[in-house]
N, C-alpha and C positions, 0 to 999 in steps of 0.2 A: 519531635521538635515542632516548634511553632512556625507556622507559615502565614503569609499574608492572607491566603484564602481562609484559613482557620479563624483569623482575627475578624475578617470581613463577615464570615458566617455567624460568629458568636455575638458580635456587637454591630449588627447590620445598620441600624439608624445612626448610631454614634460614628461609625466608620464613614458613612456617606456625608454626614454633616462636617466632620473633620476634613474629609477629602475635598469638600467644596470650599470651606472657609479657612482651614489651616493646613493646606496641602503640604507645604514644606516641612512643617513640624511633624505631621503624620508620617511622611516618608523618612524622616530622620529617626523616628522611633520604631518603625516597622523593620522586620528582618529583610535582608537583601533578597531581591527576587532571584529565583532559581530558574534558569532558562533550560528547557529540555529540547535538545535538537535530535531529530530523527536522522538516521543515516539514509539518505535518499538515493544513494548510489546502488546500481543494480549490476551484478555480474551477468551480462547477457549471454556470454558464451556458456557459463554454467547452466543458466536457465534454458538455453537452447538444447544442451545435451540432455537435461532432465525431461524437458517437454517432448523431445523427439523420441526418447526411449519409452515414455509413457504412451505416446500415440502409437508407436510401433507395437507395444503390447496389446493395446486395445484393438488395433486393426488386424493383428495376427489372430485374434479370436473370431474373425470372420464377419465383423460388423463394418462392411465397406460402404454401406449406404448412409453413413453419418455425414452431417454438415459440419462446416467449420464452427458454427455456433455451438452445436452439441459437443464437439470435441473440446472446445474452449471451456464448456461447462464441466466436462470431466477433469480438466486441468485445474479447476477451482473457480472458473467464471471470472477471471480477471480481465479478459478482453485482449490478452497478449496476441493471440493468433489473428485477431482482426485489426488491431491498432499498430502492432509492432512487427509486422511481417519482415521488414528489412533487417531487424535485429535478431531474427531467428532463422538463419540461412539453412542449417541442417534440417530443421523441422519443415521448412518450405520445400526443400528437395525431396524429403520423404513423402510429403503430401502430393507433390507433382508425380512422383514415382507410383503412388497408389491411385493416381488420377482423380484426386479429390479437388484439386485446383488446376488451373491452366497456366 
């Protein structure tokens, strides 16, 4: 299907001239814009369960000298352990039990 982006890319100069001088006409002829919304909601309880089980697996292999940053990198490097400690209570309890945090 034809999109605004495709029209803009195929007729670059004409598109911008029309956009500057005949904006209303151009918008009436172009297809409607499609807005893509990402679901930004996070199920923190599920993420807490997954991260605590992954950390438990890693720490049960005997690698107790790991830092929070290295554990976070093993989880995918998203910064959850550092930024969202309050949303990961089970994980933080596990880390306190293993004496990785105070």
